[in-house]
Each structure stands twice: as structure tokens, then as C-alpha cells.
C-alpha positions in Angstrom: -19.4 -60.5 24.3 -21.5 -57.9 25.6 -20.4 -56.3 29.1 -22.5 -54.0 30.6 -21.3 -51.3 33.2 -23.8 -49.5 35.4 -22.0 -46.9 38.2 -23.8 -45.9 41.1 -22.3 -42.7 43.1 -23.1 -42.7 47.1 -21.5 -38.7 48.4 -21.3 -38.2 51.9 -22.0 -34.7 52.9 -19.3 -33.1 55.0 -19.7 -32.7 58.9 -18.5 -29.2 60.5 -17.6 -29.2 64.1 -17.4 -26.3 66.0 -15.3 -26.4 69.2 -15.6 -23.4 71.5 -12.4 -22.9 74.1 -13.2 -20.4 77.0 -9.8 -19.3 78.5 -9.9 -17.1 81.6 -6.6 -15.4 82.9 -6.8 -13.9 86.3 -4.2 -10.9 87.0 -3.1 -9.8 90.0 -2.3 -5.8 90.3 -0.7 -4.6 93.4 -2.4 -1.1 94.3 -0.3 0.6 96.9 -2.2 2.8 99.6 -1.0 6.4 101.0 -0.2 7.6 103.7 1.8 4.9 105.4 -1.0 2.4 107.2 2.0 0.1 109.0 5.3 1.0 110.5 7.9 -1.8 110.5 11.2 -1.7 112.7 14.4 -2.8 110.6 17.4 -3.6 112.2 21.1 -4.3 111.0 24.5 -5.0 112.3 27.2 -2.6 111.7 30.9 -3.8 110.3 33.3 -4.1 113.2 35.1 -0.8 114.4 38.6 -0.4 116.2 40.1 2.8 116.3 43.1 2.4 118.7 46.0 -0.2 119.2 47.0 -0.2 122.8 50.7 -0.4 123.5 53.0 0.3 126.4 53.1 4.1 125.5 49.3 4.3 125.1 47.7 0.7 127.5 44.5 2.3 127.7 42.1 1.3 124.6 39.1 3.9 123.9 36.3 2.5 121.7 33.4 4.7 122.9 31.0 6.2 120.2 32.3 9.9 121.1 35.6 8.5 120.0 34.6 6.2 117.0 32.3 8.8 115.5 35.0 10.6 113.6 36.3 7.4 111.6 32.8 5.5 111.4 29.1 6.3 110.3 26.6 4.2 112.5 23.2 5.5 114.2 23.1 7.9 116.9 21.4 5.6 119.7 22.5 1.7 118.9 20.4 -0.6 119.9 22.7 -3.2 120.4 26.5 -3.9 120.9 29.1 -6.5 120.3 32.6 -6.4 122.1 35.3 -8.9 121.0 39.0 -9.0 120.9 40.7 -8.3 117.0 41.0 -11.6 115.8 38.4 -13.7 117.7 35.4 -15.5 116.4 32.8 -13.8 119.0 30.2 -16.3 117.9 32.5 -19.0 119.5 34.6 -17.4 122.1 32.0 -15.2 124.7 33.5 -11.7 125.4 33.2 -12.4 129.0 35.6 -15.5 128.7 38.5 -13.2 127.7 38.0 -9.7 128.9 40.4 -8.2 131.5 39.2 -6.2 134.6 38.5 -2.4 134.0 36.8 -3.1 130.6 33.3 -2.0 130.2 31.4 -3.0 127.1 28.2 -1.1 127.5 25.5 -0.6 124.6 25.0 3.3 125.8 28.3 4.5 125.4 30.5 1.7 123.8 33.8 0.1 125.0 36.7 1.3 127.3 39.5 -0.6 129.1 41.2 1.5 131.5 44.5 0.0 131.9 45.2 1.6 135.4 42.7 -1.3 136.6 44.8 -4.2 135.1 46.7 -6.3 137.6 50.4 -7.6 136.6 53.7 -5.6 135.7 52.6 -5.9 131.8 49.4 -3.2 132.2 48.3 -3.3 128.8 44.8 -3.5 127.3 43.8 -6.3 124.6 43.1 -5.1 121.1 39.6 -4.9 121.1 36.8 -4.2 118.4 33.1 -3.6 118.8 30.1 -3.4 116.4 26.8 -2.2 116.9 23.1 -3.0 116.0 20.9 -0.1 114.4 17.3 0.0 113.7 15.1 2.0 112.3 11.3 2.5 111.1 10.3 2.1 107.5 6.8 2.2 105.9 5.2 -0.9 104.8 2.4 -0.2 102.7 -0.2 -3.2 102.3 -1.1 -4.6 99.0 -4.5 -4.7 97.9 -4.9 -7.0 95.3 -6.9 -6.1 92.4 -8.7 -9.3 90.4 -8.9 -8.6 86.4 -10.5 -11.3 84.8 -9.5 -11.6 81.0 -11.8 -14.3 79.1 -10.3 -15.3 75.6 -13.1 -17.3 73.5 -11.2 -19.4 70.7 -13.4 -21.1 68.0 -12.0 -24.2 66.3 -13.8 -25.4 63.1 -13.3 -28.9 62.1 -14.4 -29.8 58.6 -14.4 -32.8 57.2 -13.9 -33.7 53.6 -16.5 -34.8 51.7 -16.4 -38.7 50.6 -17.4 -40.0 47.3 -18.0 -43.6 47.2 -18.1 -45.1 43.5 -19.8 -48.7 43.1 -19.5 -49.7 39.7 -21.1 -53.0 39.2 -20.4 -54.8 35.9 -22.7 -57.2 34.1 -21.3 -59.6 31.6 -23.4 -61.6 29.0 -21.5 -64.6 27.9 -20.9 -64.9 24.3 -23.2 -68.5 22.6 -21.1 -71.1 20.8 -22.3 -73.2 18.0 -20.4 -76.3 17.8 -20.9 -77.8 14.2 -19.3 -81.5 13.8 -19.1 -82.4 9.8 -18.9 -85.6 9.8 -17.2 -87.1 6.3 -17.7 -90.5 5.2 -15.2 -92.1 2.6 -16.2 -95.0 0.5 -13.2 -97.2 -0.6 -13.6 -99.2 -3.8 -12.1 -102.6 -3.9 -11.5 -104.4 -7.5 -10.5 -107.7 -7.9 -8.9 -108.3 -10.8 -9.0 -112.0 -12.5 -5.9 -112.8 -14.1 -5.2 -116.3 -16.1 -2.2 -118.4 -14.5 0.6 -117.8 -17.0 2.9 -120.2 -15.0 2.6 -123.2 -13.3 5.3 -124.4 -10.6 5.8 -127.6 -8.7 5.8 -127.2 -5.4 6.9 -130.2 -3.0 7.7 -130.9 0.9 8.4 -133.9 2.9 5.8 -135.1 5.8 6.5 -136.3 9.1 
């Protein structure tokens, strides 16, 4: 048997794809400008102040600025004042609802209770407290945004590997078979021998 093999190679060249990505990043930079171009008023409420505690021997209560400054620190010229009684929430119960006669709550001077103006046998001031609103000016510098643009270029190369395609073609030649049939003829020889009778025997039978 003869087998013929034919091999055919098919080669595909690699494909290169180049991708370019452009990224743009914007950074915002704040630049300060001097001198001051804008002045803004800032305010805050100071702590509650309570220096004196009225009693029968000292029925008055002096919570004026002049009397408080040696104990508390606050602005020279308060822009607001809140007066209340110690232990009372001034947001829920307004000062006017429980203030006694002869009590002054003045933003220019503070609080003072004059017990001599109180009526009744037990003429003692309540225990009052105050807090003040202090304001000041601050220089607010406007921000000038500066835009910095950064461009990033990314290059991506994609390579497709080479593909080798192999085609194998087989050619097969079938063998040639010769069949030989042999016929054998055998001749048998029959010999008939003639032998003279050596013994004669009488044979009998009854008929129907």
C-alpha cells in the first residue's frame, strides 16, 4: 500500500491595533488676593454670666457690664443681650413673663435689679443671668480659581499572535489484489474384480 501525504501551510500575519487614550484633568487652584477686598461681619453669643446671688442681706442684683468685666471676658460694645433667670430656658420662657418690677435689661449697660422697687414683704431680686452678642469684622478674600489642564496620553498596543494553519491532505493508493483459484481434479479408478463362486447356498421363501 502506498500513502502519499501533502502538507499545506497557511500563515496569517499578526494584527497590531494601537489605541490612544487622552485623559484631561482639571485642577482648581485658589489664589489669595491682598489687600482685603471684602469685609464681613461675624457674630457669636457669649456664655451666660451670673456674678451676684441676691439674698435678704443683699437683695439687689448687679449684672451690669461694668460689674461683670473683672470676672468675664466679652466685647466692649455688645450688639445684643439676653436676660433670663438662672435655671430657666430663655428659649421656652420669655424674660418678660417672669421679670420683676424694677428690673432693667439693657443692651447698653446690662442687667440691674433694684429691690427697693419690689412690692411685698419679701423684696428680694430673683437670681438673674445674662449673655451678650459680640460682633467683629473679618476680611474675606475672594477666591480666584485658576484652571490648570493636564493632558495624559496613554497608548495601548494590542498584538494578535500569528496563526499558522496546517492543512494535511492524505492521498491513499489502494493495493491491487490478484486472486488465483486452483481447481484440482481427482480421478478415482474403480476396479471390478470377477471372482468364481466358491459356495452355492439354496435360498427359500413362502409366497402369499
